[in-house]
VOPAGU-2260 file (C-alpha; in pm, 1 decimal, decimal comma):
REM VOPAGU-2260
SITE   aa  ch    i         X         Y         Z
SITE  MET   A    0    1874,8     114,7   -1006,7
SITE  MET   A    1    1812,3     -23,1    -689,5
SITE  LEU   A    2    1593,6    -351,2    -654,2
SITE  LEU   A    3    1213,1    -279,8    -597,8
SITE  SER   A    4    1026,9    -517,4    -408,6
SITE  VAL   A    5     645,7    -489,6    -473,5
SITE  LEU   A    6     399,9    -575,3    -183,2
SITE  ILE   A    7      58,4    -747,6    -309,7
SITE  PRO   A    8    -200,5    -791,5     -95,7
SITE  CYS   A    9    -497,4    -987,7    -257,8
SITE  TYR   A   10    -854,3   -1077,4    -110,0
SITE  ASN   A   11   -1140,0   -1194,7    -398,5
SITE  GLU   A   12    -918,2    -993,8    -677,9
SITE  ALA   A   13    -929,1   -1300,5    -933,7
SITE  ALA   A   14   -1081,2   -1059,1   -1191,2
SITE  THR   A   15    -859,9    -807,9   -1181,7
SITE  ILE   A   16    -512,1    -955,5   -1068,3
SITE  ALA   A   17    -388,3   -1080,1   -1419,2
SITE  LYS   A   18    -447,6    -710,5   -1581,5
SITE  MET   A   19    -300,3    -560,4   -1289,5
SITE  LEU   A   20      48,1    -775,7   -1322,8
SITE  GLU   A   21      13,8    -702,1   -1661,0
SITE  ARG   A   22      66,4    -356,5   -1623,1
SITE  LEU   A   23     330,9    -413,7   -1355,4
SITE  ALA   A   24     515,7    -595,5   -1621,0
SITE  GLN   A   25     533,7    -311,0   -1815,1
SITE  ILE   A   26     737,1    -131,9   -1609,8
SITE  THR   A   27    1123,2    -154,2   -1686,5
SITE  ILE   A   28    1279,0    -131,8   -1329,2
SITE  PRO   A   29    1462,2    -400,0   -1149,2
SITE  MET   A   30    1149,8    -566,0    -957,2
SITE  GLN   A   31    1066,0    -897,9    -724,9
SITE  TRP   A   32     675,9    -919,1    -676,7
SITE  ILE   A   33     532,7   -1086,6    -361,7
SITE  ALA   A   34     195,8   -1148,7    -365,5
SITE  VAL   A   35     -24,2   -1265,5     -97,8
SITE  ASP   A   36    -337,1   -1411,5    -134,5
SITE  ASP   A   37    -529,8   -1355,4     154,9
SITE  CYS   A   38    -756,1   -1674,0     188,4
SITE  SER   A   39    -964,4   -1536,7    -118,8
SITE  ARG   A   40   -1304,4   -1699,3    -139,6
SITE  ASP   A   41   -1266,5   -1640,1    -505,7
SITE  ALA   A   42   -1005,2   -1810,1    -735,7
SITE  THR   A   43    -754,2   -1552,9    -676,7
SITE  TYR   A   44    -491,0   -1763,6    -565,9
SITE  GLN   A   45    -516,8   -2055,0    -866,7
SITE  VAL   A   46    -501,2   -1768,6   -1096,3
SITE  LEU   A   47    -171,8   -1612,8    -915,1
SITE  GLN   A   48     -42,2   -1985,0    -940,6
SITE  GLN   A   49    -107,0   -2034,8   -1280,3
SITE  LEU   A   50      57,0   -1674,8   -1363,1
SITE  THR   A   51     379,8   -1769,6   -1186,2
SITE  ALA   A   52     488,0   -1939,9   -1524,4
SITE  THR   A   53     420,4   -1595,8   -1705,4
SITE  TYR   A   54     600,3   -1438,8   -1460,3
SITE  PRO   A   55     893,5   -1640,1   -1272,5
SITE  HIS   A   56    1002,9   -1314,3   -1059,2
SITE  MET   A   57     628,4   -1318,7    -866,5
SITE  GLN   A   58     682,0   -1536,8    -535,6
SITE  VAL   A   59     297,4   -1653,1    -453,2
SITE  VAL   A   60     209,7   -1711,6     -75,9
SITE  GLN   A   61    -145,5   -1817,1      62,9
SITE  HIS   A   62    -287,9   -1745,0     383,6
SITE  ARG   A   63    -489,7   -2046,2     524,0
SITE  GLN   A   64    -734,2   -1770,2     692,1
SITE  ASN   A   65    -849,6   -1427,0     626,8
SITE  SER   A   66    -632,7   -1181,5     843,9
SITE  GLY   A   67    -667,5    -853,8     675,5
SITE  LYS   A   68    -460,1    -614,6     436,5
SITE  GLY   A   69    -229,9    -528,5     721,0
SITE  ALA   A   70    -155,5    -943,4     766,8
SITE  ALA   A   71     -96,0    -985,0     391,2
SITE  ILE   A   72     165,2    -649,0     389,1
SITE  ARG   A   73     343,9    -831,1     680,0
SITE  THR   A   74     376,9   -1154,4     517,5
SITE  ALA   A   75     491,1    -989,8     172,9
SITE  LEU   A   76     751,2    -779,5     359,0
SITE  ALA   A   77     928,3   -1070,6     528,6
SITE  HIS   A   78     994,7   -1206,6     195,4
SITE  ALA   A   79    1128,4    -888,0      39,7
SITE  THR   A   80    1471,6    -888,1     -90,7
SITE  GLY   A   81    1489,9    -545,2    -268,9
SITE  GLU   A   82    1635,2    -206,2    -109,9
SITE  ILE   A   83    1313,4     -46,7    -165,3
SITE  VAL   A   84     960,3    -142,4     -95,2
SITE  ILE   A   85     622,2     -36,2    -234,8
SITE  ILE   A   86     292,7    -157,0    -170,7
SITE  GLN   A   87      61,3    -252,2    -511,1
SITE  ASP   A   88    -324,5    -340,1    -437,2
SITE  ALA   A   89    -413,5    -604,2    -644,0
SITE  ASP   A   90    -732,3    -389,7    -808,8
SITE  LEU   A   91    -668,8    -161,3   -1095,0
SITE  GLU   A   92    -738,2     189,0    -906,0
SITE  TYR   A   93    -315,9     226,1    -884,0
SITE  ASP   A   94    -105,4     283,3   -1180,6
SITE  PRO   A   95     249,0     127,0   -1151,6
SITE  HIS   A   96     334,8     401,4   -1409,9
SITE  ASP   A   97     394,5     623,2   -1094,2
SITE  PHE   A   98     676,1     409,4   -1000,4
SITE  TYR   A   99     920,2     550,2   -1206,2
SITE  GLU   A  100     854,5     915,8   -1015,1
SITE  LEU   A  101     761,2     754,3    -696,7
SITE  ILE   A  102    1105,3     565,8    -664,4
SITE  LYS   A  103    1310,3     873,5    -775,1
SITE  PRO   A  104    1371,0    1077,7    -500,1
SITE  ILE   A  105    1500,2     769,0    -306,2
SITE  GLU   A  106    1721,3     696,1    -542,1
SITE  ALA   A  107    1900,2    1019,5    -549,4
SITE  GLY   A  108    1906,7    1011,5    -157,4
SITE  LEU   A  109    1685,2    1275,1    -116,8
SITE  VAL   A  110    1445,3    1109,5     145,4
SITE  ASN   A  111    1413,8     778,8     255,4
SITE  VAL   A  112    1019,1     767,2     226,9
SITE  VAL   A  113     756,8     807,2     -23,2
SITE  PHE   A  114     412,8     858,6     -62,6
SITE  GLY   A  115     200,6     859,2    -362,3
SITE  SER   A  116    -103,4    1147,9    -346,8
SITE  ARG   A  117    -419,4    1060,2    -471,4
SITE  PHE   A  118    -526,1    1433,1    -416,3
SITE  MET   A  119    -192,4    1611,1    -583,9
SITE  GLY   A  120    -265,4    1389,2    -902,5
SITE  ARG   A  121    -524,2    1302,7   -1149,1
SITE  HIS   A  122    -824,4    1099,4   -1005,7
SITE  THR   A  123   -1153,5     979,1   -1079,1
SITE  GLY   A  124   -1413,4     736,9    -940,2
SITE  MET   A  125   -1336,6     886,7    -570,2
SITE  TYR   A  126   -1669,5     874,4    -376,6
SITE  PHE   A  127   -1767,8    1236,6    -162,8
SITE  TRP   A  128   -1795,7    1060,5     195,1
SITE  ASN   A  129   -1477,9     841,9     124,1
SITE  ALA   A  130   -1262,3    1144,4       3,4
SITE  ILE   A  131   -1388,7    1344,1     276,6
SITE  GLY   A  132   -1310,1    1077,2     548,0
SITE  ASN   A  133    -972,8    1068,3     381,4
SITE  LYS   A  134    -905,8    1434,0     453,3
SITE  GLY   A  135   -1023,4    1399,4     778,0
SITE  LEU   A  136    -789,8    1117,5     870,7
SITE  THR   A  137    -490,8    1306,7     720,6
SITE  PHE   A  138    -586,5    1605,6     900,1
SITE  LEU   A  139    -583,2    1429,7    1212,9
SITE  THR   A  140    -263,9    1279,3    1113,3
SITE  ASN   A  141    -121,1    1622,0     987,8
SITE  LEU   A  142    -241,3    1735,0    1366,7
SITE  LEU   A  143    -101,1    1449,3    1591,7
SITE  PHE   A  144     214,4    1411,5    1441,8
SITE  ASN   A  145     312,5    1787,7    1338,5
SITE  CYS   A  146     341,3    1729,0     989,8
SITE  TRP   A  147     206,0    1841,4     678,0
SITE  ILE   A  148      69,3    1537,9     413,1
SITE  SER   A  149    -228,6    1540,5     163,9
SITE  ASP   A  150    -318,6    1172,7     154,2
SITE  MET   A  151    -253,0     956,0     453,3
SITE  GLU   A  152    -487,9     676,1     336,4
SITE  THR   A  153    -246,7     624,3     -35,4
SITE  CYS   A  154    -171,1     275,9    -116,9
SITE  TYR   A  155     129,0     396,5    -271,1
SITE  LYS   A  156     354,9     427,1      62,5
SITE  VAL   A  157     742,6     383,3    -101,8
SITE  MET   A  158    1026,1     388,2     128,8
SITE  ARG   A  159    1355,7     179,9     191,9
SITE  THR   A  160    1342,3    -203,7     320,7
SITE  ASP   A  161    1508,3    -203,6     624,5
SITE  ILE   A  162    1268,0     133,0     715,6
SITE  MET   A  163     966,2     -58,4     702,9
SITE  ARG   A  164    1125,3    -357,6     861,9
SITE  SER   A  165    1225,0     -99,3    1164,3
SITE  MET   A  166     884,6     -46,0    1225,8
SITE  ASN   A  167     755,7    -389,8    1361,7
SITE  LEU   A  168     445,9    -352,2    1226,1
SITE  VAL   A  169     138,2    -499,9    1405,3
SITE  SER   A  170    -179,9    -454,1    1212,4
SITE  ASN   A  171    -367,5    -695,4    1069,7
SITE  ASP   A  172    -632,4    -519,8     881,1
SITE  PHE   A  173    -659,7    -120,9     714,4
SITE  ARG   A  174    -557,4      13,2    1006,8
SITE  ILE   A  175    -182,9     -95,0     838,2
SITE  GLU   A  176    -201,5     273,8     654,1
SITE  ALA   A  177    -182,5     465,4     973,3
SITE  GLU   A  178      70,8     255,9    1136,3
SITE  ILE   A  179     274,1     300,0     860,6
SITE  THR   A  180     234,1     626,9     855,5
SITE  ALA   A  181     295,0     720,0    1220,5
SITE  LYS   A  182     590,7     517,6    1249,2
SITE  VAL   A  183     743,7     694,2     954,1
SITE  LEU   A  184     700,5    1015,8    1140,4
SITE  MET   A  185     812,2     885,7    1497,4
SITE  GLN   A  186    1091,0     778,0    1351,0
SITE  GLY   A  187    1164,1    1111,5    1256,8
SITE  GLU   A  188    1147,8    1044,7     849,3
SITE  ARG   A  189    1063,0    1297,5     607,9
SITE  ILE   A  190     740,3    1203,2     388,8
SITE  PHE   A  191     794,7    1358,3      30,6
SITE  GLU   A  192     426,9    1338,7    -157,5
SITE  VAL   A  193     451,8    1265,0    -558,2
SITE  PRO   A  194     124,8    1314,0    -719,4
SITE  ILE   A  195      -3,7     988,8    -885,3
SITE  THR   A  196    -328,6     903,9   -1119,9
SITE  TYR   A  197    -593,4     721,0    -932,4
SITE  LEU   A  198    -896,8     534,2   -1096,8
SITE  GLY   A  199   -1143,9     427,1    -785,7
SITE  ARG   A  200   -1382,2     109,0    -851,1
SITE  THR   A  201   -1740,0     121,1    -708,9
SITE  TYR   A  202   -1853,4     -93,8    -397,8
SITE  GLU   A  203   -1996,3    -327,6    -689,3
SITE  GLU   A  204   -1692,5    -362,7    -829,9
SITE  GLY   A  205   -1523,7    -501,8    -517,7
SITE  LYS   A  206   -1434,2    -186,3    -340,5
SITE  LYS   A  207   -1350,3    -307,4      25,6
SITE  MET   A  208   -1314,2     -30,4     227,5
SITE  HIS   A  209   -1592,9      30,7     501,5
SITE  PRO   A  210   -1669,5     329,5     703,8
SITE  LYS   A  211   -1611,3     134,9    1036,0
SITE  TYR   A  212   -1224,4     180,8     910,2
SITE  GLY   A  213   -1274,3     528,1     966,3
SITE  PHE   A  214   -1349,8     522,5    1331,3
SITE  LEU   A  215   -1085,6     219,9    1394,6
SITE  THR   A  216    -853,4     427,1    1219,6
SITE  VAL   A  217    -927,7     746,9    1435,0
SITE  TRP   A  218    -869,8     544,0    1726,3
SITE  ALA   A  219    -540,4     402,8    1637,9
SITE  LEU   A  220    -405,4     737,0    1519,8
SITE  PHE   A  221    -446,9     816,7    1896,3
SITE  ARG   A  222    -304,2     511,3    2045,2
SITE  LEU   A  223     -13,4     548,1    1788,9
SITE  ARG   A  224      54,5     899,5    1921,8
SITE  LEU   A  225      31,0     837,3    2310,0
SITE  LEU   A  226     143,7     443,4    2282,0
SITE  GLY   A  227     350,0     429,7    2020,9
SITE  ARG   A  228      83,0     122,1    1899,9
SITE  PRO   A  229    -228,5     116,0    1708,7
């Protein structure tokens, strides 16, 4: 099996990171974990450092200032040594047991890029307006880039490491999702979608997505289509 590099951006996830890594450890795929603490205000970094004793294959990196999810993903990507990369949020919304189906089309040589779709799979806890916003952004992506996918904003974006590196990603915040998707399509890659399980958390539990990112993502998609950059 190919080595899978798991990119784990973390910000204020001290309450969930240990449980998420426990779930990740149940997966029997050969993996390298790169956790990037984006200058959390809680004990996320300290918890991660303690957990390296339990998970010696995990590398922990800390940002000295908060830079955003995109910046954390780019930092983690720089340390990836596996043939395939996947993004794993540090909360408990996504289930690592989906990894098996997500990497299968790449290992079989069918495609180079796989997205996990929440709307094709089992899900709960998604806010109505968040779902509508996701559908709208996905529709705009399909319109601008002449594709047909169901979940552009999914965390589970899986691809060959050399492809993600070739994109020269620049986004620091949540616009990284649009940038990755657009650049994958602009490079002529096909996106294969796989149903995944999604258990959304509430804003009280730490959900970070804010409506303003929807408007920023719309602007980023148009810039990517017209200028090639977000």
